C-alpha positions as CSV (number, residue, x, y, z in Angstrom):
1,M,-9.6,15.5,-10.2
2,I,-8.8,12.7,-8.1
3,T,-11.8,11.7,-5.1
4,K,-10.1,12.3,-2.2
5,R,-10.3,9.6,0.6
6,I,-10.8,10.1,4.2
7,I,-9.6,6.9,5.9
8,P,-9.9,6.4,9.9
9,C,-7.0,4.2,11.3
10,L,-7.4,1.7,13.9
11,D,-4.4,1.0,15.8
12,V,-4.9,-2.5,17.9
13,K,-3.1,-3.5,20.8
14,D,-4.2,-6.4,22.9
15,G,-7.7,-6.3,20.9
16,R,-8.5,-3.4,21.7
17,V,-7.9,0.0,19.6
18,V,-5.5,2.3,21.4
19,K,-4.0,6.1,20.6
20,G,-1.2,7.9,21.6
21,V,1.2,10.6,20.9
22,N,4.5,10.6,18.9
23,F,4.0,6.5,18.9
24,L,3.8,6.6,22.9
25,V,1.4,6.6,26.1
26,L,-1.0,4.5,24.4
27,R,-4.9,5.1,25.4
28,D,-7.7,2.8,25.3
29,V,-10.4,3.7,22.8
30,S,-12.6,0.9,21.7
31,S,-13.5,-1.9,20.1
32,P,-11.9,-2.3,16.8
33,V,-15.0,-4.4,15.2
34,D,-17.5,-1.6,16.7
35,L,-15.6,0.9,15.5
36,A,-15.0,-1.0,12.2
37,D,-18.6,-0.9,12.0
38,Y,-19.1,2.8,12.9
39,Y,-16.9,4.0,10.2
40,S,-18.5,1.8,7.7
41,R,-21.7,3.3,8.0
42,C,-20.7,6.8,8.1
43,G,-19.0,7.3,5.4
44,A,-15.2,6.5,5.6
45,D,-13.9,5.7,2.4
46,E,-11.7,3.2,3.5
47,L,-10.5,1.6,6.9
48,V,-7.0,0.7,7.8
49,F,-6.2,-1.9,10.7
50,Y,-3.1,-2.2,12.0
51,D,-2.0,-4.5,15.2
52,I,1.0,-1.9,16.5
53,T,2.8,-4.4,18.2
54,A,3.2,-7.7,16.1
55,S,6.4,-6.8,14.6
56,A,8.0,-5.8,18.2
57,E,6.6,-8.7,19.7
58,G,8.1,-10.5,16.9
59,R,4.3,-12.4,16.1
60,A,2.2,-13.1,13.8
61,L,-0.8,-10.4,13.2
62,F,-3.9,-11.9,15.3
63,T,-6.6,-13.0,12.9
64,D,-10.0,-13.7,14.7
65,I,-10.7,-9.8,15.4
66,L,-9.5,-9.2,11.6
67,R,-12.4,-11.8,10.6
68,A,-15.0,-10.1,12.7
69,A,-14.3,-6.7,11.8
70,A,-14.1,-7.7,7.5
71,S,-17.1,-9.2,8.3
72,K,-18.9,-6.0,9.5
73,I,-17.9,-3.4,6.8
74,F,-18.4,-2.7,3.0
75,I,-15.2,-0.4,2.2
76,P,-11.9,-1.6,1.6
77,L,-10.0,-2.2,4.4
78,C,-6.2,-2.3,4.5
79,V,-4.4,-4.4,7.3
80,G,-1.0,-4.5,9.0
81,G,1.2,-5.4,11.7
82,G,3.7,-8.4,11.4
83,I,3.6,-8.9,8.0
84,N,7.2,-10.5,6.9
85,T,6.5,-12.9,4.5
86,V,4.4,-14.0,1.4
87,E,2.7,-16.2,3.2
88,D,1.4,-13.6,5.8
89,F,-0.3,-11.8,3.0
90,D,-2.0,-14.5,1.8
91,R,-3.1,-15.3,5.4
92,V,-4.4,-11.5,6.4
93,L,-5.9,-11.4,3.0
94,K,-7.9,-14.9,3.6
95,C,-9.5,-13.1,6.6
96,G,-10.5,-10.3,4.6
97,A,-8.4,-7.7,4.0
98,D,-8.1,-6.3,0.5
99,K,-5.2,-4.9,0.8
100,V,-1.6,-5.6,2.9
101,S,0.6,-3.1,4.4
102,V,3.8,-3.9,4.9
103,N,6.6,-1.8,7.2
104,S,9.1,-3.7,8.9
105,G,8.7,-6.7,7.1
106,A,10.1,-4.9,3.8
107,I,12.8,-3.4,6.0
108,K,14.4,-6.4,6.7
109,N,13.6,-8.2,3.4
110,P,12.5,-5.5,0.6
111,D,11.9,-8.9,-2.0
112,L,8.8,-9.1,-0.3
113,V,7.6,-6.5,-1.8
114,R,8.2,-7.8,-5.1
115,E,7.1,-11.3,-4.3
116,A,3.8,-9.8,-3.0
117,A,3.1,-8.0,-5.8
118,R,3.8,-10.3,-8.6
119,R,1.6,-13.1,-6.6
120,Y,-1.0,-10.8,-5.6
121,G,-0.8,-7.6,-7.8
122,D,0.6,-4.1,-6.9
123,Q,-2.8,-2.7,-6.0
124,C,-2.5,-5.2,-2.8
125,V,0.5,-4.2,-1.8
126,V,1.0,-0.7,0.5
127,L,4.0,0.7,1.9
128,S,3.8,1.7,5.7
129,V,6.6,4.2,6.3
130,D,7.3,5.4,9.7
131,A,9.5,8.5,9.4
132,K,11.1,11.2,11.4
133,R,13.1,14.4,11.5
134,V,16.7,13.4,11.9
135,D,20.1,15.3,11.3
136,G,18.2,17.1,8.8
137,E,16.4,14.4,6.7
138,F,13.7,12.3,6.6
139,R,14.6,9.2,8.3
140,V,12.8,5.7,8.2
141,F,12.1,4.0,11.5
142,A,10.9,0.4,12.0
143,R,9.2,-1.9,14.8
144,G,6.3,0.6,15.8
145,G,8.7,3.7,15.6
146,R,11.1,2.1,17.9
147,D,14.3,1.9,15.7
148,D,16.1,4.0,13.4
149,T,17.0,2.1,10.4
150,G,19.4,5.0,9.5
151,M,17.7,5.0,6.0
152,E,16.6,8.3,4.1
153,A,12.6,7.5,3.7
154,V,11.9,9.6,0.5
155,S,14.7,7.3,-1.0
156,W,13.5,3.7,0.6
157,I,10.1,4.7,-0.6
158,R,11.0,5.1,-4.3
159,R,13.0,1.9,-4.2
160,C,9.8,-0.2,-2.6
161,V,7.7,1.6,-5.8
162,S,10.0,0.6,-7.9
163,L,10.0,-3.2,-6.5
164,G,6.2,-3.2,-6.7
165,A,4.4,-1.4,-3.6
166,G,1.0,0.4,-5.1
167,E,0.4,2.8,-2.9
168,V,2.1,4.5,0.1
169,V,1.2,5.3,3.6
170,V,3.5,7.9,4.9
171,N,3.1,8.4,8.9
172,S,4.9,11.4,10.7
173,I,6.2,10.2,14.2
174,D,6.9,14.1,14.5
175,T,2.8,15.1,13.9
176,D,1.6,12.0,15.3
177,G,-1.6,12.5,17.6
178,V,0.1,16.1,17.9
179,K,-3.0,17.4,16.4
180,R,-1.2,20.4,15.2
181,G,-1.6,19.4,11.2
182,F,-0.1,16.7,8.7
183,D,3.4,17.3,7.9
184,I,3.2,19.0,4.7
185,E,7.2,19.3,4.0
186,M,7.3,15.4,4.5
187,L,4.0,14.7,2.4
188,R,5.2,17.1,-0.5
189,A,9.0,15.4,-0.5
190,V,7.0,12.1,-0.5
191,R,4.2,13.1,-3.1
192,E,6.8,14.7,-5.5
193,A,9.2,11.3,-5.7
194,V,6.3,8.6,-6.5
195,S,3.4,8.3,-9.3
196,V,1.0,5.7,-7.1
197,P,-1.0,6.5,-4.4
198,V,0.2,8.3,-1.3
199,I,-1.6,8.7,1.9
200,A,-1.0,11.2,4.5
201,S,-0.8,10.1,8.2
202,G,-0.1,12.2,11.1
203,G,-1.3,15.3,12.7
204,A,-4.7,16.0,11.7
205,G,-6.6,17.7,14.7
206,C,-9.6,19.4,13.1
207,A,-11.1,19.3,10.0
208,E,-9.1,22.2,8.2
209,D,-6.3,20.3,8.6
210,F,-7.7,17.6,6.1
211,L,-8.5,21.1,4.0
212,E,-4.9,22.5,4.3
213,L,-3.5,18.7,3.4
214,F,-5.5,19.0,0.1
215,K,-5.1,22.5,-0.9
216,E,-1.6,22.3,-0.1
217,I,-1.1,19.2,-2.1
218,P,-3.7,19.0,-4.5
219,D,-2.7,15.6,-6.0
220,M,-2.1,13.9,-2.1
221,D,-4.7,10.8,-2.4
222,A,-5.9,10.7,1.0
223,G,-5.9,11.9,4.3
224,L,-5.9,9.3,7.4
225,A,-6.4,10.1,11.2
226,A,-7.3,8.1,14.3
227,S,-8.4,10.0,17.7
228,I,-10.1,13.3,16.2
229,F,-12.1,10.6,14.4
230,H,-12.3,8.0,17.3
231,F,-12.9,10.7,20.1
232,G,-16.0,12.4,17.7
233,E,-13.6,15.5,17.6
234,V,-14.3,15.5,13.9
235,E,-17.2,13.5,12.4
236,I,-16.5,12.2,8.6
237,P,-19.9,13.5,6.9
238,A,-19.2,17.2,8.1
239,L,-15.4,17.0,7.1
240,K,-16.6,15.8,3.5
241,Q,-18.8,18.4,3.3
242,L,-16.2,20.9,4.3
243,L,-14.2,19.5,1.9
244,R,-16.8,19.7,-0.8
245,D,-17.6,23.2,-0.4
246,N,-13.9,24.3,-0.8
247,G,-13.7,22.6,-3.9
248,I,-12.2,19.3,-3.1
249,T,-13.5,16.1,-4.9
250,V,-14.9,13.8,-2.1
251,R,-17.5,10.9,-2.2
252,L,-20.8,11.9,0.0
């Protein structure tokens, strides 16, 4: 059984970690550098760092905070936001990221996935997909969940994996910040469609939601959350012990 990963997500706006509900009503949380250091020390398996307004504002991801955060941690770091060119991949990797997450940039130019995978390897290219139910299908949204692309999510994910994406983060806009559990239906559809690792994002409200995720979808690779970790509602060591006690393989 593959070891399941527990991944905190830092959504960064104006140099601060923020958290919203359904991608709206953002609330200030903390310093991204302080949080990155905390999670690295308390047992997180990986860290995801999103500059959540870079694409919407048409600017490059800021790098000063990224460098500071990367210098503090000893776990893999995945970074996204405003990634539109192979040069953006290069810049972020040189700032200390281990993997680069691409979302709106891939929607604008799918060949970006292929080009980045060829240069840096599939394992470095993470496709992040913000998806929401529209007219009975899972629809891909761009620019931080602002724009409906009209594309069906599962087929889009399958296409990007064929181009070289080595991992997929599925962000359910319907469940984001709601804390009623992961979007099992959406996640199962994606997990069954591709062979690369899939990370579940959006909806975790308690430790038991992670247990349900891994029980309902045994081959799901990781669970990602933000506010329940940021506000101390779930402690990562206790979460991992719960999973271990219920037969889920995790790194303690």
